[in-house]
C-alpha positions in Angstrom: 116.0 107.4 94.8 112.5 108.7 95.6 110.0 106.1 96.7 106.2 106.1 97.3 105.4 105.9 101.0 102.1 105.2 102.7 101.5 105.6 106.4 98.2 105.3 108.3 96.8 105.9 111.7 93.8 103.7 112.8 90.6 105.4 112.1 89.3 106.8 115.3 85.9 105.8 116.7 83.5 108.8 116.8 81.8 107.6 119.9 84.7 109.1 121.8 86.2 112.6 121.9 89.8 113.1 120.9 92.4 112.5 123.6 96.1 112.0 124.0 95.9 108.5 122.5 94.5 109.7 119.2 96.8 112.7 119.2 99.9 110.6 119.9 99.4 108.1 117.1 98.6 110.9 114.6 101.7 112.9 115.8 104.2 110.1 115.3 102.8 109.4 111.9 103.0 113.1 111.1 106.7 113.3 112.1 107.5 110.2 110.0 105.6 111.6 107.0 107.3 115.0 107.3 110.8 113.4 107.4 110.1 111.2 104.4 108.7 114.1 102.3 111.7 116.2 103.3 113.9 113.3 102.1 112.3 113.5 98.7 109.8 110.6 98.9 106.2 110.7 97.6 104.2 110.3 100.8 100.5 109.6 101.4 99.4 110.0 105.1 95.9 108.7 105.9 93.8 109.2 109.0 90.1 109.5 109.7 87.1 108.3 111.7 85.3 105.0 112.2 81.6 105.9 112.2 79.4 102.8 112.1 78.5 100.3 114.7 76.2 99.6 117.7 77.9 102.1 120.0 77.3 105.0 117.7 73.7 104.0 117.1 73.1 103.7 120.9 74.8 107.0 121.7 72.8 108.8 119.0 69.5 107.3 120.3 70.4 108.5 123.9 70.9 112.0 122.6 67.8 111.9 120.4 69.7 112.5 117.2 70.5 110.5 114.0 73.7 108.5 114.0 74.9 110.5 111.0 74.5 113.7 113.0 76.6 112.3 115.8 79.2 111.1 113.3 79.4 114.5 111.6 79.8 116.3 114.9 82.6 114.1 116.2 84.4 113.8 112.9 84.5 117.6 112.7 86.0 117.7 116.2 88.8 115.3 115.2 89.6 117.4 112.2 89.6 120.6 114.3 92.0 119.1 116.8 94.4 117.9 114.1 94.3 121.2 112.4 95.1 123.0 115.7 98.0 120.7 116.3 99.3 121.1 112.7 99.0 117.4 111.9 99.2 117.4 108.1 97.4 114.3 106.7 96.8 113.9 103.0 93.3 112.5 103.4 90.8 112.2 106.2 88.6 109.3 105.5 85.2 108.7 107.0 83.5 105.3 106.9 80.2 107.1 106.1 81.8 108.5 102.9 79.8 107.2 99.9 83.0 106.3 98.1 84.2 104.2 101.1 80.8 102.5 101.4 80.7 101.7 97.7 84.1 100.1 97.8 83.5 98.1 101.0 80.4 96.5 99.4 82.5 95.7 96.3 85.2 94.1 98.4 82.7 92.0 100.3 81.1 90.9 97.0 84.5 89.7 95.9 85.0 87.8 99.1 81.5 86.2 98.6 82.4 85.2 95.0 85.7 83.6 96.3 83.8 81.6 98.9 85.8 83.3 101.6 82.5 84.2 103.3 79.6 81.9 104.4 76.4 82.1 106.5 76.6 80.4 109.9 75.4 80.6 113.5 77.4 82.3 116.2 77.1 81.5 119.9 79.7 82.9 122.2 81.0 86.0 123.9 81.0 89.5 122.8 82.9 92.6 124.0 80.4 95.5 123.5 83.1 98.1 124.1 85.5 96.8 121.5 82.7 95.3 119.4 84.8 92.1 119.3 83.8 88.4 119.4 85.5 85.7 121.4 85.3 81.9 121.6 84.5 80.1 124.8 88.2 79.2 125.3 89.4 82.7 124.7 86.7 84.3 126.9 87.6 81.9 129.7 91.3 82.9 129.5 90.2 86.5 129.8 88.0 85.7 132.9 85.0 86.7 130.7 86.0 90.4 130.9 87.1 92.9 128.4 90.9 93.2 128.1 90.5 97.0 127.6 88.0 98.2 130.2 87.3 95.1 132.3 83.6 95.2 131.7 81.9 91.7 131.6 81.6 90.1 128.2 78.1 89.5 126.9 76.7 86.1 125.9 75.5 86.4 122.3 73.8 84.3 119.7 73.3 85.4 116.1 73.1 84.1 112.5 75.9 85.9 110.7 78.0 85.9 107.6 81.4 84.5 108.5 84.9 85.2 107.1 86.9 82.0 106.7 89.8 83.1 108.9 90.7 79.5 109.7 91.6 78.9 106.1 94.6 81.3 106.5 96.3 79.6 109.4 99.2 78.2 107.4 99.5 81.2 105.0 99.7 83.6 108.0 102.2 81.4 109.8 104.4 81.3 106.7 104.1 85.1 106.3 105.2 85.7 109.9 108.1 83.3 109.4 109.2 85.0 106.2 108.7 88.5 107.4 110.0 88.8 110.9 109.6 92.5 111.1 105.9 92.5 109.8 104.7 93.2 113.3 106.8 95.6 115.4 108.2 95.8 118.0 109.3 92.2 118.4 107.4 91.7 121.7 104.1 92.4 119.9 105.1 90.0 117.1 105.6 87.3 119.8 102.2 88.2 121.3 100.5 87.6 118.0 102.4 84.3 117.4 101.4 83.0 120.8 97.8 83.6 120.0 98.1 82.3 116.5 99.4 79.0 117.8 96.0 78.5 119.6 94.5 78.1 116.1 92.3 80.5 114.1 88.5 80.5 114.3 86.3 82.0 111.6 85.1 85.5 112.5 81.7 87.1 112.0 81.4 89.4 109.0 78.0 90.8 109.7 75.5 91.8 112.4 71.7 91.8 112.6 71.0 93.4 116.0 71.4 97.0 114.8 71.1 98.9 111.5 73.8 101.6 111.6 76.3 100.2 109.1 76.9 99.2 105.4 74.3 96.7 104.2 75.6 93.3 103.4 75.4 92.8 99.6 72.4 90.6 98.8 71.3 90.5 102.4 70.2 94.0 103.6 68.9 92.7 106.9 72.6 92.2 107.8 75.1 95.1 108.2 78.8 94.6 107.6 80.7 94.1 110.9 82.2 97.4 111.9 85.7 96.0 112.2 85.6 94.6 108.6 84.3 98.0 107.4 87.0 99.8 109.4 90.0 97.8 108.3 89.1 98.2 104.6 89.5 102.0 104.9 93.2 101.6 104.3 92.4 100.1 100.8 89.4 102.2 100.0 91.2 105.5 100.6 93.5 104.5 97.7 90.6 103.4 95.5 91.6 99.7 95.5 88.0 98.7 95.5 87.0 100.9 92.5 89.6 100.5 89.7 87.5 102.8 87.5 87.6 105.7 90.0 89.7 108.8 90.5 91.1 107.6 93.8 92.5 104.5 92.2 94.0 106.5 89.3 95.8 108.9 91.6 96.5 106.9 94.7 96.7 103.2 94.1 100.5 103.6 93.5 100.9 104.0 97.3 99.8 100.5 98.1 101.0 98.5 100.1 101.3 100.6 103.3 104.8 101.1 104.7 103.3 101.4 108.2 99.9 100.9 109.8 100.5 102.5 113.2 98.1 101.3 115.9 97.8 100.9 119.6 98.1 97.5 121.4 94.4 97.0 122.0 93.7 96.5 118.2 96.7 94.5 117.3 94.9 91.2 116.6 92.6 92.8 114.0 95.5 94.4 112.2 98.1 91.6 112.5 95.9 88.6 111.7 92.4 89.5 110.4 93.5 92.3 108.1 96.3 90.3 106.4 93.9 87.4 105.9 91.4 89.6 104.3 94.0 91.0 101.9 95.2 87.4 101.1 91.6 86.5 100.3 91.4 89.6 98.0 94.7 88.8 96.4 96.1 92.2 97.5 99.7 92.7 98.7 100.1 92.9 102.5 101.4 96.0 104.3 105.1 96.1 105.0 104.8 96.7 108.7 102.2 96.9 111.5 103.7 99.1 114.2 101.9 98.6 117.5 102.7 101.1 120.3 101.7 100.9 123.9 99.6 103.3 126.0 100.1 106.4 128.0 99.5 106.4 131.7 99.4 109.6 133.7 101.4 110.4 136.9 102.0 106.7 137.5 98.4 105.6 137.1 96.1 104.5 134.3 94.3 107.5 132.9 90.8 107.9 134.3 88.1 110.6 134.3 87.4 109.6 137.9 91.0 110.2 139.0 91.1 113.5 137.0 94.4 112.5 135.4 93.3 112.0 131.8 95.2 114.0 129.2 92.1 115.3 127.5 91.7 118.3 125.1 91.6 120.8 128.0 94.9 119.5 129.4 96.5 119.5 125.9 95.5 123.1 125.5 97.2 124.0 128.8 100.4 122.3 127.8 100.3 124.1 124.4 99.7 127.5 126.1 102.5 127.0 128.7 105.2 125.3 126.5 104.2 125.7 122.8 103.5 123.2 120.0 107.1 122.2 119.5 107.5 120.9 123.1 104.2 119.1 122.9 105.4 117.2 119.8 108.9 116.7 121.2 107.6 115.1 124.4 105.2 112.8 122.7 107.9 111.6 120.2 110.8 111.2 122.6 109.0 110.1 125.7 106.1 108.2 124.1 105.2 104.5 124.2 106.6 103.3 120.9 108.2 100.4 122.8 106.5 97.4 124.4 105.9 99.3 127.7 103.5 102.0 128.6 104.8 105.5 129.1 104.1 107.8 132.1 103.1 111.3 131.2 104.0 113.5 134.1 104.0 117.3 134.5 107.4 117.2 136.1 109.0 115.1 133.3 107.4 117.3 130.6 108.8 120.5 132.3 112.2 119.0 132.8 112.4 117.7 129.3 111.6 121.2 128.0 114.3 122.9 130.0 116.9 120.2 129.4 116.5 119.5 125.7 114.8 122.5 124.1 116.0 125.4 126.3 119.4 124.2 127.5 120.4 122.3 124.4 118.7 123.4 121.2 117.9 127.0 122.3 121.1 127.6 124.2 123.3 126.4 121.3 121.5 128.6 118.8 121.7 131.6 121.1 125.3 131.0 122.0 126.6 130.6 118.4 124.6 133.5 116.9 125.6 135.8 119.8 129.3 135.1 119.2 128.9 135.8 115.5 127.1 139.1 116.4 129.9 139.9 118.9 133.0 138.8 117.1 132.0 139.2 113.4 129.4 141.9 113.4 126.6 139.4 112.8 128.1 138.3 109.4 128.7 134.6 108.8 132.5 134.1 108.5 134.3 131.8 106.1 135.9 128.6 107.3 138.2 128.5 104.4 141.7 130.0 104.1 143.3 130.0 100.7 140.5 127.7 99.4 141.0 125.0 102.0 138.8 124.3 105.0 140.6 125.2 108.2 140.3 122.4 110.7 140.2 123.4 114.3 140.2 120.9 117.1 139.6 117.2 116.5 136.1 117.2 114.9 135.8 116.3 111.2 132.5 118.1 110.8 131.6 117.0 107.3 132.0 113.3 108.3 130.2 113.8 111.6 127.2 115.6 110.1 126.9 113.2 107.2 126.8 110.3 109.7 124.0 112.0 111.7 121.9 112.4 108.5 122.5 108.7 107.7 121.6 107.7 111.3 118.4 109.8 111.3 117.2 108.3 108.0 118.0 104.7 109.1 116.1 105.3 112.4 113.1 106.7 110.6 113.1 103.7 108.2 112.6 101.4 111.3 110.2 103.8 112.9 112.6 104.6 115.8 111.6 108.2 116.1 113.4 108.9 119.3 116.7 107.7 117.7 116.1 109.9 114.7 115.6 112.9 117.0 118.7 112.0 118.9 120.8 112.2 115.7 119.9 115.9 115.4 120.1 116.6 119.1 123.5 114.8 119.2 124.9 117.3 116.7 123.7 120.2 118.8 125.5 118.7 121.9 128.7 118.2 119.8 128.6 121.9 118.9 128.5 122.8 122.6 131.4 120.5 123.3 133.3 121.9 120.3 132.9 125.4 121.7 134.2 124.3 125.1 137.2 122.6 123.3 138.1 125.4 120.9 137.3 128.4 123.2 136.4 130.9 120.6 136.2 133.6 123.3 139.9 133.2 123.8 140.7 133.1 120.1 138.9 136.4 119.7 141.5 138.1 121.9 144.4 137.3 119.7 144.5 139.0 116.2 146.6 136.2 114.7 143.9 133.7 115.6 141.2 135.4 113.6 141.2 132.7 110.8 140.8 130.0 113.4 138.0 132.0 115.1 136.2 132.4 111.8 136.4 128.7 111.1 135.1 127.8 114.6 132.2 130.1 114.3 131.3 128.9 110.8 131.5 125.3 111.8 129.4 125.8 114.9 126.7 127.5 112.9 126.8 125.1 110.0 126.6 122.1 112.3 123.6 123.7 114.0 122.0 124.4 110.6 122.2 120.7 109.6 120.9 119.7 113.0 117.9 122.0 112.5 117.1 120.1 109.3 117.0 116.8 111.1 115.0 118.3 114.0 112.4 120.1 111.8 110.0 117.1 111.5 109.5 117.0 115.3 110.0 120.7 116.3 109.0 122.5 113.1 107.9 125.9 114.3 111.1 127.1 116.0 113.4 125.4 113.4 111.6 127.5 110.8 112.2 130.6 113.1 115.9 129.6 113.2 116.1 129.4 109.4 114.5 132.9 109.0 117.0 134.3 111.6 119.9 132.8 109.7 118.6 134.3 106.4 117.9 130.8 105.0 115.0 129.8 102.7 114.2 126.2 103.3 111.2 124.5 101.8 110.8 120.9 103.3 108.2 120.1 100.7 110.9 120.4 98.0 112.2 117.1 99.2 115.9 118.0 99.2 117.0 117.1 102.7 120.2 115.3 101.5 121.3 118.2 99.4 120.6 120.8 102.1 122.4 118.7 104.7 125.6 118.6 102.7 128.4 120.4 104.6 129.2 123.9 103.4 125.8 125.0 102.2 125.7 127.8 104.8 126.5 131.0 102.8 129.4 133.0 104.2 128.9 136.8 104.2 125.2 136.6 105.2 124.0 138.5 108.3 122.4 136.5 111.1 120.1 137.5 114.0 120.7 136.4 117.6 118.3 133.5 118.0 116.1 133.2 121.0 114.1 130.0 120.4 112.9 128.5 123.6 112.4 130.8 126.6 112.9 129.3 130.0 109.7 128.6 131.9 109.1 128.3 135.5 107.5 125.1 136.6 103.7 125.7 136.6 101.6 124.9 139.6 100.4 121.3 139.5 96.8 122.3 138.7 98.0 124.1 135.6 99.5 121.1 134.0 97.2 118.4 135.2 94.2 117.2 133.3 90.7 118.5 134.0 88.8 116.7 136.7 
């Protein structure tokens, strides 16, 4: 039965140019969204840019331009990169969008009316890079340095509006107890629980030492704290703060989110502050916060100084050398969805391309279609004799392929993208093993074995066809090439994956081309695959 689905990336800060971190999160969300759409679900995929705050204001002043001009420039760059990488979001939200700003003000007015916000004095420590406040106890535990870039925290004193986060200590503890998979993976959940046990402190809701932000309702000398502004994007994009608007009418059905996908440096905001705000607003909480780790490069933390950052120039080189499919495949199968960081290396990228795409997917497609061209004049044979399927060897293909489809869907439901890919890739490997077992090249030499040969060839191609459906969300370009070469018309937007993946849908009698999907590449020189210095 079709479901509504909602998946989000964090909104990316416009004070930074796109890099592998932004691309990675958006790619894994894109793969999940494609699979769920193909499965027949009604999916809304949100991404965008976070454009307010002190850092944007300071950067714009340094360049001698208005903050809005800087935001426009960098938001356009994020959109350009996503379009180039064929990342298909449903909406790109910007926190400078008037509709977002209007709804944020409305949400904050509701919080004020509910006495969830009050005016108070803050004196403590501030991380300028993350724009995050810390208590004395927390700052001391961090050695008074940012957990992200190790820069010293800054002593700050301000009169701010505060959100009563402390009032949600017990409700949040109960929520985590009753929803053990709310934060994923489990190690991240444990991290949040450990900090939650320290006790919650109220958090600032506004700032007064800069002006680039949404004015606080009734107090325009304050601007709404950038993190409150940013978190609310997930709700404003669906019009939840404007029940009279078009966004609410067409999009509110998608709430709550199935997955907020984020990186580990912003876990606390999403796992604790955001749910508390939603509780205060009487809105349903998201189903899952999926928190991935970071990429490192060639065994070291990425750094412009070291010249090992996977920036846009490096991404372009990988695309030129290996193609879009391989870029997506490597991020999804080798990326840091687990609790540990992943090492991006030129050698592992190259080896993965040759092992998985060239030698497995590409070789299987070429091998099967070449045999059909050679032994059956390029015409898809029939696996049936007298109306019955002819079983050759010991593989019950309808059962095997149905199990792979079920496994892929179950893996996607739990956001285990690598396992979902393996369900398709495993079918391809089974085809290769089946060929070695049944030896069609020997059957072709014996006229009486022609029915068995036909069955083997059909079953190999049909299993590959079903595998291609499962692999399409991660390697779409060459799977679409394969469909065209097999004379198939497949529209993933039609949402009929289950029907298409039913055994026996491959039409016998149709002519196929010999497929050459992934050409072998020589290992590039190290400079060709490393990031720019």
